[in-house]
C-alpha positions in Angstrom: 4.2 -0.4 -5.5 3.7 2.6 -7.8 7.4 3.3 -8.0 8.0 -0.3 -9.2 5.8 0.3 -12.3 7.9 3.2 -13.6 9.6 2.2 -16.8 11.4 5.4 -17.5 14.1 6.5 -15.0 13.3 10.2 -15.6 9.7 9.6 -14.3 9.0 9.7 -10.6 6.0 9.5 -8.1 5.0 12.7 -6.5 2.1 11.5 -4.4 -0.3 8.6 -3.8 -3.7 9.3 -2.1 -6.1 6.5 -1.3 -9.6 7.2 -0.1 -12.2 4.6 0.7 -15.0 6.6 2.1 -17.3 6.0 -0.9 -18.0 3.0 -2.9 -16.0 2.4 -4.9 -12.9 3.8 -3.3 -10.3 5.9 -5.1 -6.6 5.7 -5.6 -5.0 8.8 -7.0 -1.3 8.6 -8.2 0.4 11.8 -9.2 3.6 11.4 -11.3 6.0 13.7 -12.9 9.1 13.5 -15.0 12.5 15.3 -15.2 11.7 16.2 -18.8 8.0 16.4 -18.4 5.4 13.7 -18.8 2.6 13.0 -21.3 -0.8 11.5 -21.4 0.6 8.3 -22.8 2.9 7.9 -19.9 0.0 8.3 -17.4 -2.1 5.8 -19.4 0.7 3.3 -19.4 1.3 3.7 -15.7 -2.5 3.3 -15.1 -2.6 0.0 -17.0 0.6 -1.4 -15.4 -0.4 -0.3 -11.9 -4.0 -1.6 -12.3 -2.7 -5.0 -13.4 -0.2 -5.2 -10.4 -2.9 -4.2 -7.9 -5.3 -6.8 -9.3 -2.6 -9.5 -9.2 -1.6 -8.8 -5.6 -5.1 -8.1 -4.4 -3.5 -5.4 -2.3 -6.8 -3.5 -2.3 -9.8 -5.7 -1.9 -13.1 -4.7 -3.5 -13.8 -2.2 -6.2 -11.9 1.0 -6.6 -11.1 3.7 -9.2 -7.5 4.3 -10.1 -6.5 7.7 -11.4 -3.0 8.6 -12.6 -2.2 12.2 -13.4 0.4 14.9 -13.4 0.6 17.7 -10.8 -1.4 20.8 -12.0 0.2 24.2 -12.3 -1.4 25.2 -9.0 0.0 22.2 -7.1 2.9 22.9 -4.7 6.3 21.3 -5.3 6.6 18.3 -3.0 10.0 16.7 -3.7 13.5 17.8 -4.3 13.4 16.3 -7.8 10.5 18.7 -8.6 12.5 21.7 -7.4 15.5 20.6 -9.6 13.1 20.2 -12.6 12.0 23.8 -12.1 15.4 25.5 -11.9 15.3 28.7 -13.9 11.6 29.3 -13.3 10.0 31.9 -11.0 8.6 30.6 -7.7 6.6 31.8 -4.7 7.8 30.3 -1.4 5.6 30.5 1.7 7.5 30.4 5.0 6.0 30.5 8.5 6.4 34.2 8.8 6.7 35.6 5.2 6.6 35.0 1.5 9.6 35.0 -0.9 9.6 35.3 -4.7 12.3 34.9 -7.2 14.0 32.8 -9.8 14.9 29.3 -8.6 18.6 29.1 -9.3 19.9 26.1 -7.3 18.8 23.2 -5.2 21.0 21.5 -2.7 20.3 18.6 -0.3 19.2 21.0 2.4 18.0 24.2 0.7 17.0 26.1 -2.4 18.4 29.4 -3.8 16.4 32.2 -5.3 17.6 35.2 -7.2 15.6 38.2 -6.3 15.5 41.6 -8.2 14.9 44.8 -6.2 14.4 48.2 -7.6 14.1 49.3 -11.2 16.1 50.8 -14.0 19.7 51.6 -13.2 19.0 51.1 -9.5 18.0 47.5 -10.0 19.9 45.1 -7.7 19.9 41.3 -7.6 20.4 39.4 -4.4 20.6 35.7 -3.7 18.4 34.2 -1.0 18.9 30.7 0.5 16.0 29.0 2.0 16.3 25.7 4.0 13.8 23.0 3.0 12.7 22.6 6.6 11.6 26.3 6.7 9.4 26.0 3.5 5.6 25.6 4.1 4.7 25.7 0.4 6.3 26.5 -3.0 4.3 27.3 -6.1 5.8 27.7 -9.7 4.7 31.1 -11.0 3.4 30.9 -14.6 4.1 33.7 -17.0 2.0 34.1 -20.2 4.4 36.6 -21.8 
């Protein structure tokens, strides 16, 4: 239902989490955009989704609806998020090791990282390909240079 409320094709749903342990329950929708997303986009989605949920009575009773974007510390969850972050440095956790490098490409089945080893004149770049099914978690590394 959340996908149906998107008005801009460059926006996409990352995650929907519903918890009803407390009263009222909570529905958290996380959305992102190929070119970023703003507070107005989240507010519009919240209004439209709230109206649609009320009209369909999909969730009986009271609940809080929260629409937000993924934080900087949130792992990448969809191929579209990886594509959006091409050119940025990432840390990828695999089952047996960690890899870091610049995200240079995304295919249907894998990502490619450019890694730099050594320093000065002995600096060497190498390309590493990592299949999606081997990735436990990927975080974008933020640089404040």
